[in-house]
C-alpha positions as CSV (number, residue, x, y, z in Angstrom):
1,X,-50.5,-6.9,9.9
2,X,-48.5,-8.3,13.1
3,X,-44.8,-9.4,13.1
4,X,-42.9,-11.4,15.6
5,X,-40.9,-9.2,17.9
6,X,-37.1,-10.6,17.2
7,X,-34.9,-9.6,19.7
8,X,-31.2,-9.7,18.4
9,X,-30.1,-8.4,21.8
10,X,-30.7,-11.7,23.5
11,X,-27.5,-13.9,24.0
12,X,-28.1,-17.2,22.9
13,X,-25.9,-20.3,22.2
14,X,-25.1,-21.9,19.1
15,X,-28.1,-24.0,17.6
16,X,-28.7,-27.6,18.4
17,X,-30.8,-28.5,15.8
18,X,-31.6,-32.4,16.0
19,X,-31.3,-34.5,12.9
20,X,-29.4,-37.1,11.2
21,X,-26.3,-35.4,10.4
22,X,-22.8,-36.6,9.4
23,X,-20.4,-35.6,12.5
24,X,-17.4,-35.2,9.9
25,X,-19.0,-32.3,8.4
26,X,-18.8,-30.1,11.4
27,X,-16.1,-28.7,13.7
28,X,-17.4,-29.3,17.1
29,X,-14.2,-27.7,18.9
30,X,-15.0,-26.8,22.5
31,X,-18.7,-26.3,21.9
32,X,-21.4,-28.6,23.2
33,X,-23.2,-28.6,19.7
34,X,-22.4,-28.8,16.2
35,X,-21.3,-25.5,14.4
36,X,-23.1,-25.1,11.2
37,X,-21.2,-23.9,8.2
38,X,-22.9,-20.7,7.1
39,X,-23.8,-21.7,3.7
40,X,-25.4,-24.7,5.1
41,X,-27.6,-22.4,7.7
42,X,-28.1,-19.7,5.1
43,X,-29.6,-22.4,2.8
44,X,-32.0,-23.8,5.3
45,X,-33.4,-20.2,6.2
46,X,-33.6,-19.2,2.4
47,X,-35.6,-22.2,2.1
48,X,-37.9,-21.3,5.0
49,X,-38.2,-17.8,3.4
50,X,-39.2,-19.2,0.1
51,X,-42.2,-21.0,1.9
52,X,-43.3,-17.9,3.8
53,X,-42.6,-19.9,7.1
54,X,-42.3,-16.9,9.4
55,X,-43.0,-18.7,12.6
56,X,-40.0,-21.1,11.8
57,X,-37.9,-18.2,10.9
58,X,-38.6,-16.4,14.1
59,X,-37.6,-19.6,16.0
60,X,-34.3,-19.6,14.0
61,X,-33.7,-16.0,14.8
62,X,-34.1,-16.8,18.7
63,X,-32.2,-20.0,18.5
64,X,-29.0,-18.5,17.1
65,X,-27.8,-14.7,17.1
66,X,-25.6,-15.4,13.9
67,X,-29.1,-16.4,12.1
68,X,-31.0,-13.0,13.2
69,X,-30.0,-11.1,10.1
70,X,-30.9,-13.4,7.5
71,X,-33.9,-14.6,9.2
72,X,-35.1,-10.9,9.3
73,X,-34.4,-10.4,5.8
74,X,-37.1,-12.9,4.8
75,X,-39.5,-12.1,7.7
76,X,-39.6,-8.3,6.9
77,X,-38.7,-8.2,3.1
78,X,-42.2,-7.4,2.2
79,X,-44.9,-5.1,3.7
80,X,-48.3,-4.6,2.7
81,X,-50.7,-1.8,4.0
82,X,-54.3,-1.1,3.5
83,X,-57.1,0.7,5.3
84,X,-57.4,-2.2,7.9
85,X,-53.9,-2.5,8.9
86,X,-52.9,-1.9,12.3
87,X,-50.9,1.0,12.1
88,X,-50.0,1.5,15.5
89,X,-48.3,-1.7,15.6
90,X,-46.6,-1.2,12.3
91,X,-45.2,2.2,13.6
92,X,-43.9,0.6,16.6
93,X,-42.5,-2.5,14.9
94,X,-40.7,-0.4,12.0
95,X,-39.8,2.7,14.1
96,X,-36.3,4.0,13.3
97,X,-35.0,2.7,16.8
98,X,-35.5,-1.1,15.9
99,X,-34.0,-0.8,12.4
100,X,-36.2,-3.2,10.9
101,X,-37.6,-0.8,8.2
102,X,-34.2,-1.2,6.6
103,X,-35.0,-5.1,5.8
104,X,-38.3,-4.2,3.7
105,X,-37.6,-4.4,0.2
106,X,-41.2,-4.8,-1.1
107,X,-43.8,-2.2,-0.3
108,X,-47.6,-2.5,-1.3
109,X,-50.0,0.3,-1.0
110,X,-53.6,-1.1,-1.3
111,X,-56.2,1.3,-1.4
112,X,-58.8,-0.7,-3.5
113,X,-61.7,-0.1,-1.0
114,X,-65.2,0.7,-2.6
115,X,-68.1,2.4,-1.4
116,X,-71.7,1.5,-1.0
117,X,-72.4,2.8,-4.3
118,X,-69.4,1.2,-6.1
119,X,-67.1,4.1,-6.4
120,X,-63.8,4.3,-5.0
121,X,-63.4,5.0,-1.3
122,X,-61.3,8.0,-0.2
123,X,-57.9,6.9,1.3
124,X,-56.8,9.5,3.8
125,X,-55.4,6.9,5.9
126,X,-52.4,6.8,3.7
127,X,-51.5,10.7,4.5
128,X,-52.3,10.0,8.3
129,X,-49.7,7.5,8.1
130,X,-46.9,9.2,5.8
131,X,-44.4,9.0,8.5
132,X,-44.5,5.3,8.5
133,X,-44.1,5.1,4.5
134,X,-40.9,7.4,5.1
135,X,-39.2,4.9,7.0
136,X,-38.9,2.4,4.2
137,X,-36.1,3.9,2.2
138,X,-34.6,0.7,0.8
139,X,-37.8,-0.4,-1.3
140,X,-36.8,-2.1,-4.4
141,X,-40.4,-3.2,-5.6
142,X,-43.2,-0.7,-5.2
143,X,-46.8,-1.9,-5.8
144,X,-49.7,1.0,-5.9
145,X,-53.2,-0.6,-6.1
146,X,-56.3,1.5,-6.6
147,X,-55.0,5.0,-5.9
148,X,-56.5,8.2,-7.2
149,X,-53.2,10.3,-7.6
150,X,-55.4,13.7,-7.6
151,X,-56.7,12.8,-4.1
152,X,-53.2,12.2,-2.7
153,X,-52.1,15.0,-0.6
154,X,-48.7,16.8,-1.9
155,X,-46.5,15.2,1.0
156,X,-48.0,11.8,-0.2
157,X,-47.0,12.3,-3.5
158,X,-43.7,13.8,-2.8
159,X,-43.0,10.6,-0.8
160,X,-43.9,8.3,-3.3
161,X,-42.1,10.2,-5.9
162,X,-38.7,10.9,-3.6
163,X,-38.5,8.4,-0.9
164,X,-37.8,5.2,-2.9
165,X,-34.5,5.8,-5.1
166,X,-33.7,2.0,-5.0
167,X,-37.2,1.0,-6.8
168,X,-36.6,-1.2,-10.0
169,X,-39.8,-3.0,-9.9
170,X,-43.0,-0.9,-10.5
171,X,-46.5,-2.4,-10.2
172,X,-49.5,-0.3,-10.6
173,X,-53.3,-1.4,-10.7
174,X,-56.5,0.3,-11.1
175,X,-55.2,3.5,-10.5
176,X,-56.6,6.8,-11.7
177,X,-53.6,9.4,-12.8
178,X,-56.5,11.7,-14.6
179,X,-53.6,13.7,-16.5
180,X,-51.1,11.7,-18.5
181,X,-48.1,13.9,-16.9
182,X,-49.3,12.5,-13.5
183,X,-48.4,9.0,-14.9
184,X,-45.2,10.2,-16.4
185,X,-44.0,11.9,-13.3
186,X,-44.3,8.6,-11.8
187,X,-42.4,6.4,-14.1
188,X,-39.6,9.1,-14.3
189,X,-39.3,9.0,-10.5
190,X,-37.3,5.8,-10.3
191,X,-33.8,6.1,-11.6
192,X,-32.9,2.5,-11.4
193,X,-36.3,1.2,-12.8
194,X,-36.0,-2.4,-14.6
195,X,-39.4,-3.6,-14.5
196,X,-42.9,-1.5,-15.2
197,X,-46.1,-3.6,-15.0
198,X,-49.6,-2.3,-15.0
199,X,-53.3,-3.0,-15.5
200,X,-56.6,-1.1,-15.6
201,X,-55.0,2.4,-15.5
202,X,-56.8,5.3,-16.1
203,X,-55.7,8.5,-17.7
204,X,-57.8,11.3,-19.4
205,X,-57.7,11.3,-23.1
206,X,-56.4,14.8,-23.3
207,X,-53.7,16.5,-25.4
208,X,-50.4,16.6,-23.6
209,X,-46.5,16.8,-24.3
210,X,-43.7,15.4,-22.6
211,X,-41.8,17.5,-20.2
212,X,-38.2,17.7,-20.3
213,X,-35.6,16.3,-22.7
214,X,-34.7,12.5,-22.5
215,X,-32.9,12.3,-25.6
216,X,-29.2,12.2,-23.8
217,X,-30.6,9.6,-21.4
218,X,-30.9,5.9,-21.1
219,X,-33.6,3.5,-20.2
220,X,-33.0,-0.1,-20.1
221,X,-35.9,-2.3,-19.1
222,X,-36.1,-6.0,-18.5
223,X,-39.9,-6.1,-18.6
224,X,-42.6,-3.6,-20.0
225,X,-45.9,-5.0,-19.4
226,X,-49.0,-2.6,-20.1
227,X,-51.8,-5.1,-19.5
228,X,-55.8,-4.8,-20.2
229,X,-58.0,-1.9,-19.5
230,X,-55.3,0.7,-19.5
231,X,-57.1,3.8,-21.4
232,X,-54.1,5.3,-23.1
233,X,-51.1,2.9,-23.5
234,X,-49.6,5.4,-25.7
235,X,-48.8,7.6,-22.8
236,X,-46.1,4.7,-21.4
237,X,-44.9,4.2,-25.1
238,X,-44.5,7.6,-25.9
239,X,-42.5,8.2,-22.7
240,X,-40.3,5.2,-23.3
241,X,-39.7,6.2,-26.8
242,X,-38.4,9.7,-25.8
243,X,-35.3,8.1,-24.4
244,X,-32.2,8.3,-26.8
245,X,-30.9,5.2,-25.6
246,X,-33.7,2.6,-25.2
247,X,-33.6,-1.1,-24.5
248,X,-36.5,-3.5,-23.6
249,X,-36.0,-7.3,-23.2
250,X,-39.5,-8.5,-22.7
251,X,-42.6,-6.5,-23.9
252,X,-46.4,-7.1,-23.3
253,X,-48.9,-4.5,-24.6
254,X,-52.6,-4.4,-24.9
255,X,-53.6,-1.8,-27.6
256,X,-57.4,-1.2,-28.1
257,X,-58.7,2.0,-29.7
258,X,-55.7,4.5,-29.9
259,X,-53.6,5.0,-33.3
260,X,-50.7,2.4,-33.0
261,X,-48.1,4.7,-34.4
262,X,-46.6,5.2,-31.1
263,X,-46.7,1.4,-30.5
264,X,-44.5,1.4,-33.7
265,X,-42.4,4.1,-32.7
266,X,-41.7,2.2,-29.2
267,X,-40.9,-1.2,-31.1
268,X,-38.7,0.8,-33.4
269,X,-36.8,2.4,-30.7
270,X,-36.4,-0.6,-28.9
271,X,-35.0,-2.4,-32.0
272,X,-32.9,-5.5,-31.5
273,X,-33.0,-5.5,-27.7
274,X,-36.5,-6.9,-27.7
275,X,-36.3,-10.7,-27.1
276,X,-39.8,-11.7,-26.4
277,X,-42.9,-9.5,-27.8
278,X,-46.7,-9.9,-26.9
279,X,-49.3,-7.9,-28.4
280,X,-53.0,-7.9,-27.8
281,X,-54.6,-5.9,-30.6
282,X,-58.0,-4.9,-31.0
283,X,-59.9,-4.7,-34.2
284,X,-60.8,-0.9,-33.6
285,X,-57.0,-0.2,-34.5
286,X,-58.3,-1.1,-38.2
287,X,-59.5,2.5,-38.9
288,X,-56.1,3.8,-37.9
289,X,-54.2,1.2,-40.1
290,X,-56.3,1.3,-43.3
291,X,-55.9,4.5,-45.3
292,X,-57.5,5.5,-48.3
293,X,-56.9,4.1,-51.8
294,X,-53.7,1.9,-51.8
295,X,-52.5,3.2,-48.4
296,X,-51.6,0.4,-46.4
297,X,-50.2,0.9,-42.8
298,X,-49.2,-1.9,-40.1
299,X,-47.1,-2.4,-37.2
300,X,-43.5,-2.6,-38.2
301,X,-41.5,-5.2,-36.6
302,X,-38.5,-5.1,-39.0
303,X,-36.1,-3.2,-36.4
304,X,-36.9,-6.1,-33.7
305,X,-34.2,-8.5,-35.2
306,X,-33.5,-10.2,-31.8
307,X,-36.8,-11.5,-31.1
308,X,-37.0,-15.1,-30.1
309,X,-40.7,-15.4,-29.4
310,X,-43.6,-13.5,-30.7
311,X,-47.3,-13.8,-29.5
312,X,-50.1,-12.0,-31.1
313,X,-53.5,-12.0,-29.6
314,X,-56.1,-10.5,-32.1
315,X,-59.4,-9.4,-30.8
316,X,-61.5,-9.7,-34.1
317,X,-65.1,-9.7,-32.5
318,X,-66.4,-6.7,-34.4
319,X,-69.2,-7.4,-36.8
320,X,-67.7,-5.0,-39.4
321,X,-64.4,-5.9,-40.3
322,X,-63.9,-4.5,-44.0
323,X,-60.1,-4.9,-44.1
324,X,-57.6,-6.9,-42.1
325,X,-54.7,-6.3,-44.2
326,X,-52.6,-5.0,-41.3
327,X,-52.5,-8.5,-39.7
328,X,-50.7,-10.2,-42.8
329,X,-48.5,-7.0,-43.5
330,X,-47.3,-7.0,-39.5
331,X,-46.2,-10.6,-39.8
332,X,-44.5,-9.9,-43.3
333,X,-42.4,-7.3,-41.5
334,X,-40.8,-9.7,-39.0
335,X,-36.9,-10.4,-40.0
336,X,-35.6,-11.9,-37.0
337,X,-33.5,-15.0,-37.5
338,X,-33.7,-15.7,-33.9
339,X,-37.3,-16.2,-33.8
340,X,-38.0,-19.8,-32.7
341,X,-41.6,-19.4,-31.9
342,X,-44.9,-17.5,-33.0
343,X,-48.3,-18.0,-31.5
344,X,-51.3,-16.4,-33.1
345,X,-54.6,-16.1,-31.3
346,X,-57.8,-14.9,-33.3
347,X,-60.8,-14.3,-31.3
348,X,-63.8,-13.8,-33.8
349,X,-67.5,-13.6,-33.4
350,X,-67.9,-15.3,-36.6
351,X,-65.5,-18.0,-38.1
352,X,-66.2,-16.4,-41.7
353,X,-64.6,-13.3,-40.7
354,X,-61.3,-15.1,-41.4
355,X,-61.8,-14.7,-45.2
356,X,-60.6,-11.0,-44.7
357,X,-57.3,-12.2,-43.8
358,X,-54.6,-12.2,-46.4
359,X,-53.6,-15.8,-45.6
360,X,-51.5,-16.4,-48.7
361,X,-49.2,-13.3,-47.5
362,X,-49.0,-14.8,-43.9
363,X,-47.9,-18.2,-45.5
364,X,-45.3,-16.6,-47.6
365,X,-44.1,-14.4,-44.8
366,X,-43.7,-17.3,-42.2
367,X,-42.4,-19.8,-44.4
368,X,-39.5,-17.4,-45.6
369,X,-35.9,-19.0,-45.3
370,X,-34.8,-15.8,-43.5
371,X,-36.5,-17.0,-40.3
372,X,-34.2,-19.8,-40.3
373,X,-34.7,-20.5,-36.5
374,X,-38.7,-20.5,-36.7
375,X,-39.5,-24.0,-35.8
376,X,-42.7,-23.9,-34.0
377,X,-45.9,-21.9,-35.0
378,X,-49.1,-21.9,-33.1
379,X,-52.3,-20.6,-34.9
380,X,-55.5,-20.7,-32.6
381,X,-59.0,-19.8,-33.6
382,X,-61.2,-18.5,-30.6
383,X,-64.9,-18.4,-31.5
384,X,-68.1,-18.2,-29.1
385,X,-69.2,-21.2,-27.5
386,X,-72.8,-20.4,-28.9
387,X,-72.1,-19.6,-32.6
388,X,-73.4,-16.4,-34.0
389,X,-76.9,-17.2,-35.8
390,X,-75.4,-16.5,-39.2
391,X,-71.9,-18.3,-38.8
392,X,-71.6,-21.2,-41.4
393,X,-69.0,-23.1,-39.4
394,X,-69.5,-26.0,-41.5
395,X,-67.8,-24.3,-44.3
396,X,-64.5,-24.2,-42.1
397,X,-63.8,-27.8,-41.0
398,X,-60.8,-28.2,-38.8
399,X,-58.1,-28.7,-41.5
400,X,-59.2,-25.5,-43.2
401,X,-56.3,-23.3,-42.1
402,X,-53.8,-26.2,-43.1
403,X,-55.0,-25.9,-46.6
404,X,-54.5,-21.9,-46.5
405,X,-50.9,-22.3,-45.5
406,X,-49.3,-25.0,-47.5
407,X,-45.8,-23.4,-47.5
408,X,-45.9,-23.2,-43.8
409,X,-47.0,-26.8,-43.3
410,X,-44.2,-28.0,-45.5
411,X,-41.4,-26.2,-43.4
412,X,-42.4,-25.7,-39.6
413,X,-44.2,-27.6,-36.9
414,X,-47.4,-25.8,-36.9
415,X,-50.1,-26.3,-34.7
416,X,-53.7,-25.2,-35.5
417,X,-56.4,-25.2,-33.1
418,X,-60.2,-24.2,-32.8
419,X,-61.1,-23.3,-29.4
420,X,-64.8,-22.3,-27.9
421,X,-64.9,-19.6,-25.3
422,X,-67.7,-18.2,-23.3
423,X,-68.6,-14.6,-24.8
């Protein structure tokens, strides 16, 4: 990584940018060139920053001393380091004497190197450059990629947990936290956190308990995104639910094999604060939701009375699906008068799996007059491009779902789609 050496101590006259500009806009005074109003120059610099035009930003900084600060803010706002970074140059550039580290707002530590055997490579280079990481004290977005928490030195862990108190956006991907407490320790390290996003996180499936008491604390998130291939999403939901005052505006969670009771608990605790909800649910949760006899469990959305948009992605590819009542029961629990759009995607191996779904319950639930704001419903069936050998697709014409949802068709704008996908 190479950054231009911006020298703010060089005295340079006001800018003489050439262009077709109305002279009445500016005050020439005794200067040889126009004096741009600060808001105009700021607008130009911000536009260059949005386009990542660092070369032109560097020129702006060298052209006018008054433009140095805003130009540097864009040039140095984001730093990404990995094993191939030029650390000697970075240490020189972001030394305390230069003061450029104070401009860094986004820090990405990428340790996604692989060995010849396909296993993650060790990352001792992080510990070797811990002094550099300590300079970035005003980071607001922290991205951790490919870290193995147990392999980090104690000093590295302490730096990540204590050196970035301003972080409000945390992104983690392909990280291994071994024990769930390690992940919880990271989540609790940032008192100003507003956004938590993660994918492909590994934690051991061991019994664990939350440490500390959060019942008297507040947690207000704009985003909580627990994406695909996170082995234990319940760790995150259990941690968030432990706060006595919890609000989450936007939630996306992928849930595969665990008992979704912790997911229901999170949604209940977040209550009316949830505005958009997206759930990816695997058919493996059926064994947790369908009890013996007449016991019927489901993911309860009745407390989420502020939802505006709901998306369900249901992975129903299992060849053995004895009971899918939890799908209709979950939709039946929706009570938000603010709900305007529902999208339901069902990925099936065989289209005849659809007979296990209680369509009449779904039809009644989504056509309920209580959902007065619901105007748009999307129902999409995703099936393999090469149908299962026993899949009698001819028995399910494209208007089959419309026939199953007569009440809904009469009251809402409904889009039904059959799509093919590669498996």
